[in-house]
C-alpha positions in Angstrom: 18.3 27.6 62.0 16.1 25.8 59.5 17.1 22.2 58.9 17.8 21.2 55.2 14.7 19.9 53.5 12.2 21.4 55.9 9.4 23.6 54.7 8.8 26.8 56.6 5.1 27.8 56.7 4.3 30.6 54.4 7.6 30.3 52.4 8.1 28.5 49.1 10.5 25.6 49.0 13.9 26.6 47.7 13.6 24.1 44.7 10.2 25.6 43.8 12.0 28.9 43.3 15.2 27.7 41.8 13.9 25.3 39.3 11.8 27.8 37.3 14.7 30.3 37.4 17.2 27.6 36.2 14.9 26.7 33.3 14.6 30.3 32.4 18.4 30.6 32.4 18.7 27.4 30.4 16.3 28.8 27.7 18.2 32.1 27.6 21.4 30.2 27.0 19.7 28.3 24.2 18.4 31.5 22.5 21.8 33.2 22.8 23.4 30.4 20.6 27.0 31.4 21.3 26.7 30.8 25.0 24.4 27.8 24.8 26.2 25.9 22.1 29.7 26.2 23.5 31.4 24.7 26.5 30.0 27.6 28.5 26.5 26.4 28.0 27.0 22.9 29.0 29.2 23.9 32.0 26.5 26.3 33.4 23.7 23.8 32.8 25.4 21.1 34.7 25.3 23.4 37.8 21.6 24.0 37.5 19.2 22.2 39.8 17.1 20.6 37.0 20.1 19.0 35.3 19.2 15.3 35.0 21.3 12.6 36.8 24.0 10.8 34.9 23.4 7.2 33.9 24.3 4.8 36.7 27.6 3.0 36.4 27.1 -0.3 34.6 23.6 0.7 33.6 24.1 -0.6 30.1 25.5 -4.0 30.9 23.9 -6.6 28.7 22.7 -4.0 26.2 23.9 -3.7 22.6 24.5 -0.3 20.9 25.4 0.5 17.2 27.2 3.8 16.6 27.7 4.9 13.0 30.6 7.2 12.2 32.3 5.7 15.2 36.0 6.2 14.3 36.2 10.0 14.6 35.3 12.9 16.9 31.9 12.6 18.6 31.4 9.0 17.4 34.7 8.0 19.0 33.8 9.6 22.3 30.3 8.1 22.2 31.6 4.6 21.7 33.9 5.0 24.7 31.1 6.3 26.9 28.8 3.4 26.0 31.6 1.0 26.8 32.3 2.7 30.2 28.6 2.1 31.0 29.0 -1.7 30.2 27.4 -1.9 26.8 28.5 -4.0 23.9 29.4 -1.5 21.2 29.3 -2.1 17.5 31.7 0.4 15.9 30.5 1.1 12.4 32.6 3.0 9.9 33.4 2.9 6.1 37.2 2.5 6.5 38.0 -1.0 7.8 41.5 0.0 8.9 40.2 2.9 11.1 37.5 0.6 12.6 40.1 -2.0 13.4 42.5 0.5 14.9 39.9 2.2 17.2 38.6 -1.2 18.3 42.1 -2.3 19.2 42.6 1.0 21.2 39.3 0.5 23.1 40.1 -3.1 24.0 43.4 -1.9 25.4 42.0 1.1 27.3 38.7 -0.4 28.7 38.9 -3.6 30.7 36.6 -6.3 29.4 35.5 -4.1 26.5 33.0 -5.9 24.2 33.6 -4.2 20.9 32.3 -5.5 17.5 33.8 -4.1 14.3 31.3 -3.2 11.6 32.2 -1.9 8.1 29.6 -0.2 5.9 29.3 3.0 3.8 26.1 4.5 5.0 25.7 6.5 1.8 25.6 3.4 -0.3 22.1 1.9 -0.1 23.1 -1.4 -1.5 25.9 -1.7 1.1 23.4 -0.8 3.8 21.0 -3.5 2.7 23.8 -6.1 2.8 25.1 -5.0 6.2 21.7 -4.9 7.8 20.9 -8.4 6.5 24.2 -9.7 7.9 23.7 -8.0 11.3 20.2 -9.4 11.6 21.6 -12.9 11.3 24.1 -12.2 14.1 22.2 -10.5 16.9 18.7 -11.0 18.4 18.2 -7.4 19.5 19.6 -3.8 19.5 19.2 -1.5 22.5 20.7 1.6 21.0 21.3 3.0 17.5 23.0 6.3 17.0 23.0 7.8 13.5 26.2 9.8 13.8 28.0 9.4 10.4 28.3 12.6 8.6 29.9 14.3 5.6 30.4 17.9 4.3 31.8 17.7 0.7 33.0 21.0 -0.7 31.5 20.1 -4.1 28.4 18.3 -5.1 29.1 14.5 -5.3 26.8 11.6 -5.6 26.4 8.2 -4.0 26.6 4.9 -5.9 22.9 5.2 -6.4 23.1 8.7 -7.8 21.9 10.7 -4.7 23.6 13.9 -3.4 26.1 12.8 -0.9 24.9 14.5 2.3 21.3 13.4 1.5 22.5 9.8 1.1 24.7 9.8 4.2 22.5 11.8 6.6 19.0 10.9 5.5 18.6 8.0 3.1 21.1 5.6 4.6 19.9 6.1 8.2 16.3 5.8 7.2 17.0 2.5 5.5 19.0 1.2 8.4 16.2 2.1 10.8 13.6 0.4 8.6 15.6 -2.8 7.9 16.6 -3.2 11.6 13.1 -2.4 12.8 12.5 -5.9 14.3 15.8 -5.8 16.2 15.0 -2.3 17.5 11.6 -3.3 18.8 13.1 -6.4 20.3 15.5 -4.4 22.4 13.6 -2.2 22.8 16.0 0.4 21.5 16.5 4.2 21.6 17.4 5.5 18.2 19.1 8.9 18.1 19.8 11.0 15.0 22.8 13.3 15.5 21.6 16.5 13.9 23.3 19.9 14.2 22.6 23.3 15.5 23.3 24.4 11.9 19.9 23.0 10.9 18.3 26.2 12.4 19.9 28.1 9.5 18.2 26.0 6.9 14.6 25.6 5.8 13.2 22.3 4.7 14.0 21.9 1.0 11.6 19.3 -0.3 9.5 20.9 -3.1 10.6 18.2 -5.5 13.4 15.8 -6.3 15.7 18.6 -7.6 15.2 20.6 -4.4 15.9 17.6 -2.2 19.0 16.5 -4.2 20.4 20.1 -4.4 20.4 20.2 -8.2 19.3 23.8 -8.3 21.6 26.8 -7.9 25.2 26.9 -6.9 26.1 24.0 -4.6 27.2 24.9 -1.1 28.5 22.0 1.1 27.7 23.9 4.3 24.2 24.6 3.2 23.8 21.0 2.0 24.9 19.8 5.4 22.4 22.2 7.2 19.5 21.2 4.9 20.0 17.5 5.5 20.4 18.0 9.2 17.0 19.7 9.2 15.6 16.7 7.3 17.0 14.4 10.0 14.9 16.2 12.6 11.8 15.7 10.5 12.5 12.1 9.8 13.3 11.3 13.4 10.0 12.8 14.5 8.2 10.7 11.8 9.9 7.5 13.0 9.0 8.3 16.6 5.4 8.4 15.6 5.7 5.2 13.5 7.3 3.2 16.4 5.0 4.7 19.1 3.7 1.9 21.2 6.4 -0.6 20.3 8.7 0.3 23.1 11.3 1.6 20.7 12.0 5.4 21.1 13.4 7.8 18.5 14.9 11.2 19.0 17.1 13.7 17.3 19.6 16.1 18.9 22.4 18.5 18.3 25.7 18.4 20.1 26.5 22.1 20.2 29.9 23.3 18.9 32.3 20.5 19.5 35.9 20.1 18.5 36.0 17.4 15.7 38.2 16.7 12.7 35.2 17.4 10.5 34.8 20.9 11.9 38.5 21.6 11.6 38.8 20.5 8.0 35.4 21.7 6.6 35.0 24.9 8.6 38.5 26.2 9.3 37.5 29.8 9.9 34.7 28.9 12.2 37.1 26.5 14.0 39.7 29.2 14.6 37.1 31.7 15.9 35.4 29.3 18.3 38.3 27.0 19.3 38.7 28.3 22.8 35.0 27.7 23.7 34.3 24.6 21.7 33.0 21.5 23.6 35.1 18.3 23.8 33.8 15.4 21.7 32.7 13.7 24.9 30.6 16.8 25.8 29.1 16.8 22.3 28.2 13.1 22.6 26.8 13.4 26.1 23.1 13.9 25.3 23.1 11.0 22.8 24.6 8.6 25.4 22.2 9.9 28.1 19.1 9.4 25.8 20.1 5.8 25.0 21.1 4.9 28.6 18.2 6.5 30.5 15.3 6.5 27.9 13.5 9.7 29.1 10.0 10.6 28.0 10.0 12.6 24.8 7.3 14.5 23.0 6.9 16.0 19.5 9.2 17.1 17.9 11.6 14.8 19.9 14.6 17.2 19.4 17.1 17.5 22.2 20.2 19.4 23.3 22.0 19.2 26.7 19.5 16.7 28.1 16.4 18.8 27.4 14.0 19.0 24.6 14.4 22.1 22.4 12.3 23.9 19.8 12.9 23.0 16.1 12.4 26.6 15.0 13.7 29.8 16.5 12.6 33.5 16.3 11.1 34.4 13.0 11.0 30.9 11.6 7.6 29.4 11.0 6.5 25.9 12.1 7.3 23.1 9.6 5.2 23.2 6.5 3.2 19.9 6.6 3.2 19.7 2.8 7.0 19.9 2.6 7.2 17.4 5.4 5.0 14.9 3.6 7.0 15.4 0.4 10.2 14.6 2.2 8.9 11.5 3.7 7.3 10.3 0.5 10.6 10.8 -1.4 12.6 9.0 1.2 10.2 6.1 1.2 10.2 5.9 -2.6 14.0 6.0 -3.3 14.9 3.7 -0.4 12.0 1.2 -1.1 11.2 1.3 2.6 8.0 3.0 3.9 7.7 4.3 7.4 4.4 2.6 8.0 5.3 -0.6 6.2 2.0 -0.9 4.4 3.3 -2.3 1.2 0.1 -3.3 -0.5 -1.7 -1.2 -3.1 -5.4 -0.6 -2.3 -8.1 0.1 -4.7 -10.5 2.8 -3.4 -14.0 2.7 -4.6 -14.9 6.3 -3.8 -15.2 8.9 -1.1 -14.1 7.8 2.4 -12.0 4.8 1.2 -8.7 4.5 3.0 -5.6 4.4 0.7 -2.4 2.7 1.8 1.2 3.6 1.0 3.1 1.5 -1.5 6.1 1.8 -3.8 4.2 1.8 -7.0 1.6 4.4 -6.4 -2.1 4.2 -5.5 -4.7 2.7 -7.8 -8.1 4.4 -7.7 -11.5 3.4 -9.0 -13.9 6.3 -9.3 -16.7 7.5 -11.5 -15.0 10.7 -12.3 -14.8 14.3 -10.9 -12.2 15.8 -8.7 -10.8 13.9 -5.8 -8.1 14.6 -3.3 -6.0 12.6 -0.9 -6.1 13.9 2.6 -3.1 12.7 4.5 -4.0 12.9 8.2 -1.0 11.0 9.4 1.7 13.2 7.8 -0.1 16.4 6.9 -0.6 17.8 3.4 -3.2 17.3 0.7 -2.5 15.9 -2.8 -5.1 16.7 -5.6 -5.9 15.2 -8.9 -8.7 15.4 -11.4 -9.7 12.0 -12.6 -11.5 13.5 -15.6 -14.0 10.7 -15.8 -11.4 8.0 -15.6 -12.6 4.8 -14.0 -9.2 3.5 -13.0 -5.8 5.0 -12.7 -2.9 6.1 -10.6 -4.1 8.7 -8.1 -0.9 9.9 -6.8 2.6 9.6 -8.2 4.9 12.0 -6.3 8.5 11.9 -7.6 7.7 8.9 -9.8 6.6 6.5 -7.1 5.3 6.1 -3.6 2.3 7.7 -1.9 1.5 8.5 1.7 -1.3 7.0 3.6 -4.6 8.9 3.4 -8.3 8.9 2.6 -9.9 9.6 -0.7 -12.5 12.3 -0.4 -14.4 14.6 -2.7 
């Protein structure tokens, strides 16, 4: 009898055969959607030989994690999981009573739980700025940040700053938090996780202009608004991963599969009834986010995960992301939040071809002798054109009223 672990001459090792087969099965589950996104998918994957190890007990002792949307569903489960690993957990929610109630519950259930109560409406950019300033005065570093807060309004509503609510809550607020807490995230260094949704596969990137981004055109659909902004989160997380590359801070996005949450029950009652028996638990939905923060695995473009493995951001017939739409989204987010991904705030005057232009919130000033010039944006993709018509000085690029991406002026 062959002893375990021995290699028989001429025969492949068992793991060399099983691992490719298990990855093929994993991919098949993912493509099937129904099997992959439900409890069936996570249950089968946990039995496969390539399933990564769980975080070690106590592996997050001495580390600090912020969880937004921490008083319901996946956020609740995530906070508990981080506490079980020994982390200090900052519970962030917009309802102070819910935050206090859940913090009290956790302190009762988890011995020596270190829970910090945080109150902020992520969709209110002014509130976000105030909260980030306050947190920065209280802590020296953050080791994990999970953008989990979410909304799915049945009718189009706006944030205090006049932005469509899902855009404000899922995109603008998290972007602003990431930017304002950047120094704390690098000090950790942190893993930043954006909780997207499998529903993003059903939406293209809507970023042609401000009306497209703010869902002002056509009949409003809350489910579509949710899916659109979840797609935007994936794009934004990828951009932040590139921005923070080399700092030690990591950025990923993920989707939790179909999990049982109060949001699903109230916003998608028919879907909830049809899938209830195979839905994941909130803890199962939170698993990959907790694992990403606790273990910090290597991640490559587009930094999108599900069930502890990177996944494609498009499926089947879908094309790869349009670089022009991607650039327009990032530029708009920079402009309305006042925070640019590359933090190059100055305005640079380009004298002519080959000059580098820097992003700023008031546009780009160009000095040229005339003719047609274009801005080539190598860092984000996309090309923006203008005809200076003999002007010797003027604003080269004003997308959505303010803000321009980094690029080079060429003829």
